[in-house]
C-alpha positions in Angstrom: 31.0 3.7 74.0 31.5 0.9 71.3 32.1 2.3 67.5 28.8 1.7 66.3 27.1 4.3 68.9 30.1 6.8 68.1 28.8 6.4 64.4 25.3 6.6 65.4 26.2 9.7 67.7 27.6 11.3 64.6 25.1 10.8 62.5 22.3 12.3 64.9 24.1 15.3 65.0 24.3 15.6 61.4 20.6 15.6 61.2 20.0 17.5 64.5 22.1 20.4 62.5 20.1 20.0 59.4 23.1 18.7 57.4 21.0 15.6 56.4 17.5 14.8 56.6 15.9 12.4 59.0 15.1 10.0 56.4 18.8 9.9 55.1 19.9 9.7 58.7 17.9 6.5 58.7 19.3 4.9 55.8 22.9 5.7 57.2 22.1 4.2 60.3 20.9 1.1 58.7 23.7 0.7 56.6 26.1 0.7 59.6 27.4 -2.9 60.5 26.2 -4.7 63.8 28.1 -3.9 67.1 31.4 -6.1 67.0 31.2 -6.4 63.0 34.0 -4.3 61.5 33.1 -1.7 58.9 33.4 -2.7 55.2 36.7 -1.8 53.4 36.7 1.6 52.2 33.3 2.7 53.8 33.0 6.1 55.4 29.8 6.9 57.3 30.6 10.4 57.9 31.3 11.2 54.4 28.3 9.4 53.1 25.8 11.8 51.6 22.2 11.5 50.3 21.7 9.8 46.9 19.5 11.2 44.1 16.9 8.8 44.3 16.3 9.5 48.0 15.7 13.3 47.2 12.2 14.5 47.3 11.8 16.9 44.6 11.6 20.3 46.1 9.4 21.8 43.9 6.5 19.2 45.0 7.3 19.7 48.4 7.6 23.5 48.9 3.7 23.9 49.2 3.9 21.8 52.5 7.3 23.1 54.3 5.1 25.4 56.5 2.8 22.6 57.6 5.6 20.4 58.8 8.2 23.3 60.2 6.8 22.8 64.1 7.0 19.1 63.7 10.5 19.4 62.5 11.4 21.6 65.7 9.9 19.0 68.0 11.7 16.3 66.1 15.0 17.7 66.8 14.3 18.0 70.3 13.7 14.0 69.8 17.1 13.5 68.3 18.7 15.1 71.3 17.4 12.7 73.3 18.5 9.8 70.9 21.8 11.2 71.2 22.2 10.8 74.7 20.6 7.1 74.4 23.3 6.2 72.1 25.8 7.3 74.7 24.4 5.5 77.4 24.0 2.3 75.4 20.7 1.4 72.8 18.1 -1.5 73.7 18.8 -5.0 72.2 16.6 -6.3 69.3 13.5 -8.4 69.5 14.0 -12.0 70.6 11.5 -14.5 71.1 8.7 -12.4 72.2 8.8 -9.3 69.3 5.5 -7.5 70.2 4.8 -4.5 72.3 8.3 -3.4 72.9 10.3 -0.3 72.2 13.7 -0.9 70.7 16.4 2.1 70.4 19.4 1.9 68.4 19.0 -1.7 67.5 19.7 -4.0 64.7 18.0 -7.5 64.4 16.4 -10.2 62.8 13.0 -11.6 64.8 11.9 -15.0 64.6 9.6 -16.2 61.3 7.2 -18.6 60.3 3.6 -19.6 60.2 1.6 -17.7 62.3 4.0 -15.2 63.4 3.1 -11.8 64.4 5.3 -8.7 64.8 2.8 -5.9 66.4 2.7 -3.1 68.9 6.6 -2.3 68.6 8.2 1.2 68.7 11.2 1.3 66.4 13.4 4.4 67.3 16.9 4.7 64.8 16.7 0.9 64.5 16.7 -1.6 61.6 14.7 -5.1 61.4 15.2 -7.3 58.1 14.4 -10.8 57.0 10.9 -11.3 58.4 9.0 -13.8 56.9 5.1 -14.1 57.9 2.6 -16.6 56.7 -0.9 -16.4 57.8 0.3 -13.7 60.6 0.8 -10.1 60.9 3.4 -7.2 61.2 0.8 -4.6 62.6 0.3 -1.9 65.0 3.9 -0.8 65.0 5.8 2.5 64.9 8.8 3.5 63.2 10.8 6.7 63.6 14.0 7.1 61.4 14.0 3.2 61.4 14.3 0.9 58.4 12.6 -2.6 57.8 13.8 -4.4 55.0 13.3 -8.1 53.2 9.9 -8.5 54.4 7.8 -11.4 53.0 4.2 -11.8 53.9 1.9 -14.5 52.4 -1.9 -15.0 53.2 -1.0 -12.6 56.1 -1.6 -8.7 56.9 0.7 -5.4 57.1 -1.4 -2.8 58.9 -1.9 0.1 61.1 1.9 1.3 61.0 3.3 4.6 61.3 6.5 5.2 59.3 8.3 8.6 60.1 11.4 9.4 58.7 12.1 5.8 57.7 12.5 3.2 55.2 10.6 0.0 54.1 12.7 -2.0 51.5 12.0 -5.3 49.5 8.2 -6.0 50.9 6.6 -8.6 49.1 2.6 -9.4 49.3 1.1 -12.6 48.0 -2.3 -13.2 48.8 -1.7 -10.5 51.4 -3.2 -7.3 52.8 -1.6 -3.9 53.7 -4.2 -1.8 55.2 -3.9 1.4 57.3 -0.6 2.6 56.6 1.0 5.9 57.2 4.2 7.2 55.6 5.6 10.7 56.4 9.0 11.7 54.8 9.8 8.0 54.1 11.0 5.9 51.5 9.0 2.5 50.1 11.0 0.7 47.6 11.5 -2.6 46.0 8.0 -3.7 46.5 6.0 -6.5 44.9 2.3 -6.8 45.3 0.9 -10.1 43.6 -1.5 -12.8 43.7 -4.7 -10.8 44.4 -3.3 -8.5 47.1 -4.5 -5.6 48.5 -2.8 -2.3 49.3 -5.4 -0.2 51.0 -5.7 3.4 53.2 -2.2 3.9 52.5 -1.3 7.7 53.0 2.0 8.8 52.0 3.1 12.6 52.4 6.7 13.8 51.4 7.7 10.3 50.2 9.6 8.4 47.7 8.0 5.4 46.0 10.4 3.5 43.9 10.2 0.3 41.9 6.7 -0.8 43.1 5.4 -3.7 40.8 1.4 -4.5 41.1 0.1 -7.2 39.4 -1.9 -10.7 39.6 -5.4 -9.0 40.0 -4.3 -6.9 42.9 -6.0 -3.8 44.1 -4.9 -0.3 45.1 -7.8 1.1 47.0 -8.4 4.2 49.1 -4.8 5.3 48.8 -3.9 9.1 49.2 -0.5 10.0 47.9 0.5 13.7 48.4 3.6 15.6 47.8 5.5 12.4 46.8 8.3 11.3 44.1 6.8 8.1 42.5 9.3 6.3 39.7 9.8 2.9 38.2 6.2 1.5 38.7 4.6 -1.3 36.9 1.0 -2.2 37.2 -0.7 -5.3 35.1 -4.0 -6.7 35.3 -4.9 -4.7 38.0 -7.2 -2.4 39.9 -6.6 1.4 41.1 -10.1 2.4 43.3 -10.4 5.4 44.7 -7.0 6.5 44.5 -5.7 10.1 44.6 -2.3 11.7 44.1 -1.7 15.5 44.7 1.6 17.5 44.3 3.4 14.4 43.0 5.8 13.6 40.3 5.5 10.4 38.5 8.5 8.8 36.3 8.7 5.6 34.3 5.1 4.4 34.9 4.1 1.3 33.0 0.4 0.3 33.0 -1.1 -2.4 31.2 -4.6 -4.2 31.0 -5.7 -2.4 34.4 -8.5 -0.3 35.5 -8.9 3.2 36.9 -12.1 3.9 39.0 -13.1 7.0 41.2 -9.0 8.3 40.8 -8.1 11.9 41.0 -4.7 13.2 40.3 -4.2 17.1 41.1 -1.2 19.2 40.7 0.6 16.1 39.0 3.5 15.7 36.4 3.7 12.1 34.6 7.0 11.8 32.4 8.2 8.4 30.5 4.6 6.7 31.2 2.5 4.3 29.1 -1.0 3.5 29.3 -1.8 0.3 27.3 -5.1 -1.6 27.2 -6.4 0.1 30.0 -10.0 1.4 31.4 -10.8 4.7 33.1 -13.9 5.3 34.7 -14.6 8.6 36.6 -11.0 9.7 36.5 -10.1 13.2 36.7 -6.6 14.6 36.0 -6.1 18.3 36.8 -2.4 19.3 36.5 -2.7 23.3 37.8 -3.6 26.6 36.9 -1.6 29.3 34.7 2.0 29.1 35.2 2.0 26.3 37.5 0.1 23.7 35.0 1.8 20.6 34.7 0.9 17.5 32.9 2.3 14.7 30.8 5.5 14.5 29.2 6.9 11.7 26.9 3.6 9.7 27.4 1.7 7.2 25.4 -2.1 6.3 25.7 -2.7 3.0 23.7 -5.8 1.1 23.0 -7.3 2.7 26.1 -11.2 3.2 26.9 -11.8 6.7 28.7 -15.2 6.9 30.2 -16.3 9.6 32.0 -12.7 11.0 32.1 -11.9 14.7 32.1 -8.3 16.4 31.5 -8.4 19.9 33.0 -5.7 22.5 32.8 -2.9 20.1 31.6 0.1 20.2 29.6 0.6 17.8 26.9 4.3 17.7 25.5 5.5 14.7 23.3 2.4 12.8 23.9 1.0 9.9 21.6 -2.8 8.8 21.5 -3.5 5.8 19.5 -6.8 3.5 19.0 -8.9 5.1 22.0 -12.5 4.7 23.0 -13.4 8.3 24.2 -16.8 7.9 25.0 -17.7 10.5 27.8 -14.1 12.3 27.4 -14.2 15.8 28.7 -11.2 18.2 27.8 -10.6 21.8 29.0 -7.7 24.5 29.0 -5.2 22.3 27.3 -1.3 23.2 26.1 -0.3 20.8 23.3 3.2 20.3 22.0 4.1 17.6 19.6 1.0 15.5 19.9 0.6 12.1 17.9 -3.0 11.1 17.3 -3.5 7.9 15.6 -7.0 6.5 14.7 -8.8 8.8 16.5 -10.9 11.3 14.7 -13.2 12.2 17.6 -10.3 12.9 19.8 -8.7 15.2 17.1 -12.3 17.2 17.1 -12.3 17.3 21.0 -8.5 18.5 20.8 -9.1 21.0 18.0 -12.4 22.7 19.5 -11.6 22.8 23.4 -7.4 23.0 23.5 
């Protein structure tokens, strides 16, 4: 057994014992040097622990623990099989034909270029990086405790992939489409969506979505994010359509000159958020009931138009409303603390009568 395989075995054993989560194990495996390359000075894989931004807030995952218990038990058996494979040796990474393959415990950089397609692969405890696709596809792939990083797709597609306890990092979409992605207990970090690109049909559950930048008339459409931690998001001159977020925490969100249409946010918490020159149409904010009530903290709504928009059972703390068009706004069951209203007599009346 070579040193890399020995380190992977140790990480898998920690995951099987529950000392670290599967997604943390995937990150640690991705950080290992390729076989034959010495580890970085001072690095200690066995001592490495989860970083703060990789944790999913416990309070937002509590309601889904029972749902995933049987899946975790089966996942433990799968980890056991991977340990045995690490002892006997893993597969090599993809070469000239990176399609319809299974890769276990591999670390690779596939071919790249115009018309390139990476499809139908199953990656287990593996990492792939530096993928450049133009007028091609990254499609139909399954990732289990694996990592994909440094992915650039231009005039192409990232579609129909299952991503379990894995990480996607440094994804760039330019005049491209990402559609039909399913993320479970995974992380999506440092993602750029620009040039009229579309992120459609993304289902994320128990995930960390961090450093997401959407701009250039791009669209987030038919997405469902559940029990996730979402932070450091910038959306500019773009559209969120048929979008649903449930039991999630959203922190450091900046939205400018964008439109929300047919959007539903349930059991959410916004913090350090700013909406500037945005349009809301058919939007429902419902943050919880009674003691579970969440809502907005350190948030600003400025120069926005709220049409057919409803706030129900929300808590507002340190929130500023400035120069809003509140035609069609409905407010029910609010808790208000340290609220600033500037230039909105109609909003003041609504809050006074219905809070």
